[in-house]
C-alpha positions as CSV (number, residue, x, y, z in Angstrom):
1,M,78.9,70.9,166.4
2,T,78.8,68.1,163.8
3,Q,79.3,64.5,163.8
4,K,81.1,62.5,161.2
5,L,79.4,59.5,159.7
6,N,81.2,56.6,157.9
7,N,79.6,57.2,154.7
8,D,81.0,61.1,154.6
9,C,78.0,62.5,156.0
10,E,78.0,64.5,158.6
11,V,75.1,65.4,161.4
12,D,74.5,68.7,162.8
13,M,73.9,67.8,166.2
14,E,72.0,71.0,167.1
15,N,69.4,70.5,164.5
16,G,69.4,66.8,163.3
17,S,70.0,67.5,159.8
18,V,72.4,65.4,157.7
19,S,74.6,66.6,155.0
20,T,76.6,65.4,152.4
21,G,78.6,68.5,152.1
22,Y,76.0,69.6,149.1
23,I,72.8,68.3,150.3
24,V,70.8,69.0,153.5
25,K,68.9,66.0,153.4
26,D,66.4,67.0,156.0
27,K,65.1,69.4,153.9
28,V,63.7,66.8,151.0
29,L,61.3,63.9,152.5
30,N,58.9,65.5,154.2
31,T,56.3,62.8,155.0
32,K,55.9,59.4,156.3
33,V,53.2,58.3,153.8
34,M,53.8,58.0,149.9
35,G,51.4,56.8,147.5
36,H,52.3,53.8,145.2
37,R,52.1,54.2,141.6
38,G,50.0,57.3,142.4
39,A,47.5,55.2,144.7
40,A,47.1,51.9,142.9
41,L,44.3,50.7,145.2
42,L,42.2,53.8,144.7
43,A,42.4,54.3,141.0
44,P,44.2,52.4,138.1
45,E,47.9,52.5,138.7
46,N,50.7,54.7,137.2
47,T,47.5,57.0,135.5
48,L,47.1,60.7,136.2
49,A,43.8,59.6,137.7
50,S,45.9,57.5,140.4
51,I,48.2,60.4,141.1
52,R,44.9,62.6,141.8
53,A,43.6,59.9,144.1
54,A,46.6,60.1,146.2
55,A,46.3,63.9,146.4
56,E,42.7,63.7,147.3
57,V,43.2,61.4,150.2
58,G,46.2,63.7,151.7
59,A,49.2,62.1,150.1
60,T,51.8,64.7,149.7
61,W,54.3,62.5,148.0
62,V,53.8,59.6,145.2
63,E,55.7,57.0,143.5
64,I,55.4,56.1,139.8
65,D,57.3,54.3,137.1
66,V,58.6,55.4,134.2
67,Y,59.5,53.0,131.2
68,L,61.0,53.3,128.1
69,I,59.2,52.6,125.0
70,A,59.8,52.3,121.0
71,E,61.0,55.6,119.5
72,G,62.6,56.7,122.7
73,G,59.2,57.3,124.4
74,L,58.9,57.5,128.3
75,V,55.9,56.8,129.3
76,I,54.6,55.8,132.9
77,F,53.9,52.1,133.4
78,H,55.3,49.3,135.5
79,D,54.8,46.0,133.6
80,D,56.9,44.7,130.7
81,T,53.8,43.8,128.6
82,L,50.8,45.9,128.4
83,D,48.1,43.2,128.6
84,R,47.6,43.8,132.6
85,C,46.9,47.5,133.0
86,T,45.5,48.3,129.3
87,N,43.0,46.9,126.7
88,G,46.7,46.4,124.7
89,T,49.0,43.4,124.1
90,G,52.3,42.5,123.7
91,L,55.8,44.0,124.9
92,T,55.7,47.2,126.6
93,R,59.2,48.5,125.1
94,D,58.0,47.4,121.4
95,A,54.9,50.0,121.6
96,R,55.3,53.2,119.7
97,P,54.0,56.2,121.4
98,T,51.3,57.0,119.2
99,E,49.9,53.5,119.7
100,V,50.3,53.7,123.5
101,A,48.2,56.9,123.4
102,E,45.4,55.1,122.2
103,L,45.3,52.6,125.0
104,D,42.5,52.5,127.8
105,A,44.6,51.9,130.8
106,G,41.6,52.4,133.1
107,T,38.6,49.8,132.4
108,W,40.6,47.1,133.8
109,F,40.2,48.6,137.2
110,S,36.7,50.0,137.0
111,E,34.3,51.1,134.0
112,K,34.3,54.3,136.1
113,F,38.1,55.2,134.9
114,A,37.2,54.1,131.1
115,G,38.9,55.8,128.6
116,E,41.8,56.6,131.0
117,K,45.3,57.1,129.2
118,V,48.9,55.9,129.8
119,P,50.5,59.0,130.3
120,T,53.7,60.4,129.1
121,L,56.6,61.1,131.7
122,L,56.0,65.1,130.7
123,E,52.2,64.6,131.3
124,A,52.9,63.1,134.7
125,L,55.7,66.0,135.5
126,E,53.0,68.6,134.7
127,C,50.2,66.8,136.8
128,I,52.3,66.4,139.8
129,Q,53.7,69.7,140.1
130,S,50.4,71.2,139.8
131,L,48.9,69.1,142.6
132,G,51.9,70.4,144.7
133,L,53.2,66.8,145.2
134,G,56.5,65.3,145.9
135,L,57.7,62.7,143.2
136,N,59.9,59.3,143.9
137,L,60.3,58.3,140.0
138,E,61.4,54.9,139.6
139,I,63.3,54.1,136.7
140,K,61.8,50.8,135.5
141,H,64.6,49.3,133.3
142,D,65.9,46.1,133.8
143,S,68.5,45.3,130.8
144,A,71.9,47.0,130.7
145,D,71.3,49.8,128.0
146,V,70.6,52.2,130.4
147,E,72.3,54.8,128.2
148,N,68.7,54.6,126.1
149,I,66.8,55.7,129.0
150,V,68.6,57.6,131.6
151,P,69.9,60.8,129.9
152,A,66.4,61.0,128.3
153,V,64.7,60.8,131.9
154,M,67.2,63.1,133.3
155,A,66.7,65.7,130.2
156,M,63.1,66.0,130.8
157,L,63.7,66.4,134.9
158,R,66.2,69.0,134.0
159,D,63.7,71.0,131.8
160,H,60.2,70.3,133.4
161,W,61.1,69.8,137.3
162,E,61.5,72.7,139.2
163,D,61.9,71.7,142.7
164,N,64.7,69.4,143.4
165,N,64.1,69.1,147.3
166,K,60.6,67.5,146.0
167,L,62.1,64.8,143.6
168,M,63.6,61.4,144.6
169,I,64.7,59.1,141.7
170,S,64.7,55.5,142.6
171,S,65.9,52.3,140.8
172,F,66.5,48.6,141.0
173,N,69.4,49.0,138.2
174,L,72.4,50.2,140.2
175,A,73.9,51.1,136.7
176,A,70.5,53.3,136.1
177,L,71.4,55.5,139.0
178,E,75.3,55.4,138.4
179,L,74.5,57.0,135.3
180,C,71.9,59.7,136.8
181,Y,74.6,60.8,139.4
182,E,77.3,60.9,136.5
183,I,74.8,63.5,134.7
184,D,73.6,65.2,138.0
185,A,75.4,64.5,141.0
186,Q,72.8,66.8,142.9
187,R,69.8,64.3,142.2
188,H,68.4,62.6,145.6
189,L,69.4,58.9,144.6
190,A,67.6,55.6,146.1
191,P,68.7,52.3,145.3
192,L,65.7,49.9,145.5
193,Y,66.2,46.0,146.8
194,E,64.1,43.3,147.6
195,C,66.9,41.6,150.0
196,I,69.5,44.3,150.9
197,P,72.7,43.1,149.6
198,D,75.7,43.0,151.9
199,D,77.6,45.5,149.9
200,W,74.6,48.0,150.1
201,Q,76.8,50.8,152.0
202,E,79.5,50.6,149.3
203,Q,76.6,50.9,146.8
204,L,75.0,53.8,148.3
205,A,78.3,55.5,148.7
206,S,78.9,55.1,145.2
207,I,76.2,57.3,144.1
208,K,76.4,59.4,147.4
209,A,72.5,58.1,147.9
210,Y,69.9,60.0,149.5
211,S,67.7,57.0,150.4
212,L,67.3,53.0,150.6
213,N,64.3,52.0,149.2
214,C,63.4,48.0,150.3
215,D,60.5,45.6,150.5
216,Y,59.4,45.7,154.1
217,S,58.5,42.0,154.6
218,R,62.4,41.3,153.9
219,L,64.0,44.0,156.1
220,T,65.7,43.2,159.4
221,E,65.7,45.2,162.5
222,T,69.7,45.1,162.3
223,Q,69.5,45.9,158.3
224,A,67.3,49.2,159.3
225,R,69.6,50.5,161.8
226,A,72.3,49.9,159.9
227,V,71.1,52.1,157.0
228,K,69.9,54.9,159.7
229,A,73.2,54.9,161.4
230,A,75.0,55.4,158.4
231,G,73.4,58.4,157.7
232,Y,70.4,57.5,155.1
233,K,66.9,57.8,154.7
234,L,64.9,54.7,154.8
235,L,61.7,53.6,152.9
236,C,59.7,50.8,152.9
237,Y,57.4,49.3,150.0
238,T,54.6,48.3,149.7
239,A,52.9,48.2,152.9
240,N,49.0,48.3,153.1
241,D,48.4,47.1,156.4
242,P,49.7,49.6,159.4
243,K,50.3,46.8,161.9
244,K,52.6,45.2,159.7
245,V,54.7,48.0,159.8
246,E,54.5,48.9,163.3
247,A,58.0,47.7,164.4
248,H,59.5,49.3,161.5
249,W,59.0,52.9,162.7
250,E,60.6,51.9,165.6
251,W,63.8,50.6,163.7
252,G,64.2,54.0,161.7
253,M,61.8,53.7,159.0
254,D,61.4,57.2,157.5
255,A,58.4,56.6,155.2
256,V,56.1,54.1,154.0
257,I,55.2,53.1,150.1
258,T,51.5,52.3,150.0
259,D,48.6,51.5,147.6
260,D,46.2,53.1,149.9
261,P,47.5,56.1,151.5
262,T,44.3,56.2,153.5
263,K,45.4,53.1,155.7
264,F,48.3,55.3,157.1
265,A,46.1,58.7,157.1
266,F,46.4,58.6,161.0
267,L,50.2,59.2,160.6
268,S,49.5,63.0,159.4
269,A,46.3,63.7,161.6
């Protein structure tokens, strides 16, 4: 027995699975805790050390940012400038791959991580898969020229990521996700919002989204319940205090994105 939802999803009333006709959605997100930028309070964010730290404390999924730099390079990095998280300076996008490869991305966090590098997208994909983790890959690209980053990211995933059910692609840039969908409609896409817009349902439907990912502190119960009623997963960032999202679980939140997965270890105990 199935029940039709208003975004062309169907719910199998016997096993609770949600399907768009080509993806059985309950086969994908199998965790309630996702490490943010690896595990950003345990190791320098968006590094292989941070990804490994998340795995070491029991996280089974990580979120990281992919950023376009000069010469078409794709690296795991969040900021528009190099200054905060490396010993370099200047605009991230203007940095050449050979220059980025020489940067120290660990000492700013702790001397323990001195010499840690800014990983390439390929290095991160290989590391994450070797650890058996799921990946929420955020396309960090605020400008309109999404054609300069999205096809390259999608090609890298096509060639180097094996299990589509352990991959989510998210972005604040809806145009980036629209191009992802145009290139490969089978990917699990997740628009990111600080404040959820009034037309969120139209936006998610346009890319047959898998999930809506939003700021937990700005989410209302009405919004959360509407997202769940529409058949989508609901992920909330960046929560580091379990008490602050106690109500969100009751509202239907599926997973929390956190800098410190140990704070939520009780969920998998």
